[in-house]
Each structure stands twice: as C-alpha cells, then as structure tokens.
C-alpha positions in Angstrom: 8.1 19.9 -34.1 10.9 18.4 -36.2 14.3 19.4 -37.6 16.9 18.5 -40.1 18.9 15.3 -39.2 22.0 17.1 -39.0 21.9 20.3 -36.7 25.0 22.7 -36.8 26.5 23.9 -34.0 25.5 27.5 -33.0 27.8 30.5 -32.3 29.2 30.8 -28.8 26.6 32.8 -26.7 23.5 31.5 -28.9 21.0 28.8 -27.8 22.2 25.4 -28.6 19.7 22.9 -30.4 18.0 20.5 -28.3 16.8 17.0 -29.1 14.0 16.3 -26.6 12.0 13.2 -25.5 8.4 13.2 -26.4 7.9 12.2 -22.7 8.8 15.8 -21.6 7.1 17.7 -24.4 4.6 19.0 -22.0 7.1 20.5 -19.8 9.3 22.1 -22.5 6.6 23.0 -24.8 4.3 24.4 -22.1 4.5 27.9 -20.5 7.8 29.1 -18.9 8.2 27.6 -15.5 11.2 27.9 -12.9 13.3 24.7 -12.6 14.7 23.2 -9.5 18.2 21.6 -9.9 18.1 18.2 -8.0 21.4 16.9 -9.1 24.1 18.2 -11.6 27.5 16.7 -13.3 29.5 17.1 -16.3 27.2 15.0 -18.7 23.7 16.2 -17.3 21.7 18.6 -15.1 18.5 17.2 -13.7 15.7 19.5 -13.3 12.6 19.1 -11.7 9.4 21.4 -12.9 6.8 21.0 -10.3 6.1 17.1 -10.5 8.0 16.4 -13.8 12.0 15.8 -14.5 13.9 16.9 -17.3 17.3 15.5 -17.9 19.4 18.2 -19.5 22.1 16.0 -21.0 25.4 16.8 -23.1 25.7 15.3 -26.4 28.1 12.4 -25.2 25.7 11.6 -22.3 23.2 8.9 -21.8 20.2 9.6 -23.6 17.6 8.8 -21.0 13.7 8.6 -21.7 13.4 12.0 -19.9 16.1 13.7 -21.6 16.8 17.0 -23.6 20.0 16.5 -25.5 22.0 19.5 -25.9 23.7 19.3 -29.4 27.2 20.5 -29.7 30.4 20.6 -27.6 30.2 21.5 -24.2 28.7 20.8 -20.9 25.0 21.8 -19.9 24.6 25.1 -18.8 25.4 26.6 -15.2 22.7 25.3 -13.0 21.7 28.6 -11.5 18.5 30.1 -12.2 17.4 27.9 -15.1 13.8 28.1 -16.5 12.0 25.8 -19.1 8.9 26.5 -21.4 8.1 27.7 -24.9 10.2 25.1 -26.4 13.5 26.4 -24.6 15.6 26.2 -21.7 16.5 29.6 -20.2 19.4 30.8 -18.0 18.8 34.0 -16.3 16.1 34.9 -19.0 18.7 34.0 -21.8 17.7 31.1 -24.0 20.5 28.3 -24.0 18.7 25.4 -25.7 15.9 25.3 -28.3 14.0 22.2 -29.3 14.7 21.4 -32.7 13.7 17.8 -32.9 12.1 15.4 -30.5 12.6 11.6 -30.1 10.2 8.6 -28.8 12.0 6.4 -26.5 9.3 3.9 -26.0 9.4 0.5 -27.4 6.9 -1.5 -28.9 7.7 -5.2 -29.9 5.3 -7.9 -31.3 7.8 -10.6 -30.0 11.4 -10.9 -29.1 14.1 -12.8 -30.5 15.0 -15.8 -28.3 18.8 -15.8 -29.5 18.9 -12.2 -28.8 17.2 -12.7 -25.2 19.8 -15.6 -24.7 22.7 -13.7 -25.7 21.6 -10.9 -23.2 21.3 -13.3 -20.5 24.5 -15.0 -21.2 26.3 -11.5 -21.1 24.5 -10.6 -17.3 25.5 -14.3 -16.2 29.2 -14.2 -16.9 29.7 -10.9 -14.8 28.9 -10.9 -11.1 26.2 -8.6 -9.8 28.0 -5.2 -8.9 26.0 -4.0 -6.1 26.2 -5.8 -2.9 23.1 -4.0 -1.6 20.9 -6.0 -3.9 21.3 -9.9 -3.0 22.0 -12.2 -5.6 18.6 -14.0 -5.3 16.9 -10.7 -6.2 17.0 -11.5 -9.8 15.2 -14.9 -9.3 12.8 -13.4 -6.9 11.7 -11.0 -9.5 11.4 -13.4 -12.0 9.2 -15.9 -9.8 7.0 -12.8 -8.7 7.5 -9.6 -10.4 4.6 -7.8 -8.5 5.8 -9.3 -5.1 9.3 -8.3 -5.3 8.5 -4.6 -6.1 8.5 -3.7 -2.4 12.0 -5.1 -1.7 13.6 -3.8 -4.5 12.3 0.0 -4.9 15.2 2.4 -3.5 17.7 -0.5 -2.9 21.1 0.5 -3.5 23.3 3.7 -3.8 23.3 6.4 -6.5 20.9 8.6 -8.4 19.4 5.4 -9.9 19.6 2.6 -7.1 20.4 -0.9 -8.6 17.0 -2.3 -7.4 15.3 0.4 -9.5 17.2 -0.3 -12.5 16.5 -4.0 -12.2 12.6 -3.4 -12.1 12.8 -0.6 -14.8 14.2 -3.1 -17.2 11.6 -5.9 -16.2 8.9 -3.4 -16.4 9.9 -1.6 -19.9 10.2 -5.4 -21.3 6.9 -6.5 -20.5 5.2 -3.0 -21.6 7.2 -3.2 -24.9 6.0 -6.8 -25.3 2.1 -6.0 -24.1 2.2 -8.6 -21.4 -1.0 -8.2 -19.4 0.8 -8.5 -16.4 2.6 -4.9 -17.1 -0.5 -3.1 -15.5 -0.2 -4.6 -12.1 3.4 -4.3 -11.9 3.4 -0.5 -13.3 0.8 0.3 -10.5 3.0 -1.4 -7.6 6.2 0.3 -9.1 4.7 4.0 -9.2 2.9 3.4 -5.8 6.1 2.0 -4.1 8.8 4.8 -5.7 6.7 7.8 -4.1 8.9 9.0 -1.5 11.0 5.9 -1.5 13.6 6.5 -4.4 15.3 9.5 -6.0 13.6 11.9 -8.1 15.4 10.9 -11.2 14.8 7.1 -10.5 11.2 7.6 -10.0 11.0 9.5 -13.4 12.9 6.4 -15.0 10.5 4.2 -13.6 7.3 5.9 -14.7 8.9 6.1 -18.2 9.8 2.4 -18.1 5.9 1.9 -17.5 5.3 3.4 -20.8 8.1 1.0 -22.5 10.8 3.8 -22.5 14.2 3.0 -22.4 17.7 4.6 -23.3 18.8 3.5 -26.5 21.1 0.7 -25.6 18.5 -1.2 -23.7 16.3 -0.5 -26.7 18.7 -1.8 -29.2 19.3 -5.0 -26.8 15.4 -5.7 -26.9 15.5 -5.4 -30.7 18.8 -8.2 -30.8 20.8 -5.4 -32.5 24.6 -6.5 -32.8 26.9 -5.7 -30.0 24.1 -4.0 -28.1 24.0 -6.1 -24.9 27.8 -5.3 -24.1 27.0 -1.7 -24.8 24.0 -1.9 -22.4 26.2 -3.3 -19.6 28.9 -0.9 -19.8 26.5 1.9 -18.7 27.2 3.5 -15.3 28.5 1.6 -12.3 25.7 -0.9 -12.0 22.9 0.5 -14.2 23.8 -1.4 -17.3 24.0 -4.8 -15.4 20.7 -4.4 -13.6 18.8 -2.9 -16.6 20.0 -6.1 -18.9 19.1 -8.5 -15.9 15.8 -6.8 -15.7 15.1 -6.8 -19.5 16.0 -10.7 -19.5 13.1 -11.3 -16.8 10.7 -9.2 -18.5 11.4 -11.1 -21.8 10.7 -14.2 -20.1 7.5 -13.2 -18.3 
C-alpha cells in the first residue's frame, strides 16, 4: 500500500491518514481486533493487540520502528475502546486513522563510515551517562562481551524504555545492519531475557532492533548524515545517549 508524498489533513471528524511501519503491517492490515492501551501521552498511545505492539504516534512524535504516525495536527485519539485492523485504527467503531503509506525502519549497510562512527563516539563521550541505574562500566562491558552483558542490562533503568534496553537496542541494531555473524546469538539472548523483564514497549523495540530497525535519528547516525549524532542524543531523557552508545559498540563489533 502506498500513497502520495504529501497527504493533506482531513476534515475534523474524518479518519486521519496514517504512515505506518512495515513491522506492524500484519496487525494493521489483518482482521479488526481489540487493542489494549498500555501507556498514553500527548505524543503517542501505545497499543497491544494480542502479542504485538503498535505505537500510535502524533506527527511530531518519535517515529518508532513499530509506529503508525497520524498525519496532521492534534494528539492521538482518546485511548478508550480502540480497535485496529483492515488498514485502520478505530475508536468506538469509528475510523480515526487510515493507512496511506508504509515505511521501512530497517537499516542495511555494507560498511560504516569510520569518521561518522568516530564523530558519534565523540558526541557520546563528551556527555556524562544520564542514568545512574546503569553503571559507567556497562558500555565497556557490552563492548567486551555483548552476549554476556545482556542479562545485566535488560530492564535496567526507569521509564517505558529502560536505559539498559536502549543500550542493547543500539548495539543489536548496528550489528544486524552490518550483517555481523554475532548478531544471531545477541538477538536470541536479548529476546529471551526481555520476556517478562522489561516493558512491553521496550521489548517491542528490542525485537525491532533484532531486525536492524531503529528510529530515523539512529538510522541517519549510522549512515553518517551531518548533524545526526546530536539529534540522536537529544531524544528523550536517556534514550538518545544510550542508543548512540550502543550504536558505537555495534559498529566496532
């Protein structure tokens, strides 16, 4: 399913266009099913549908790998009585969003630019690690033994995406994007440990990272785009720093 590059805002009361990740295609394009809200805020509503998670994100929110972005001004719909399916999001049986375009958050690289990685590492090192729940030595431990560090990092830290998970997600996404053989063992360890040890959203983002899928800011940093490192480090309270640190570790693996 595809749509025009510029989608006009629909009239009030009509379904807004959605730009959705291909990772949530089976959920959004499948039969209509009831969604359970696991968290909601001004920029995103996080829905679970059976074992899957969909982030219903406002236009200015972070485009997560599991996101369906609502085009146009305004927050996500009221989280009461939501269902998804048949290419739409429904509120009390009224369509509030219709998928018009799909995006692919997965990154594939034949090689990484050493100068870009060095620049990203420099941005990380000039800022202190922001979450005291994750020791300073955690980054070095992950670089030394990525698979062995998983047990100590999964679920470590506060919030919907704990800092330890963000660190692992960055590393895992980078090794997947580069096709590093160690990625299979790291991915298995992360998925096994994430079950029941972290939030539903964080577990979904770790599963996405195991496919090489990241937020656009991280993808741009991997590709060495100008200014991408600083934009990445500016995400959230702790997420940007730990994602960036994980990418540096994964690029050096």
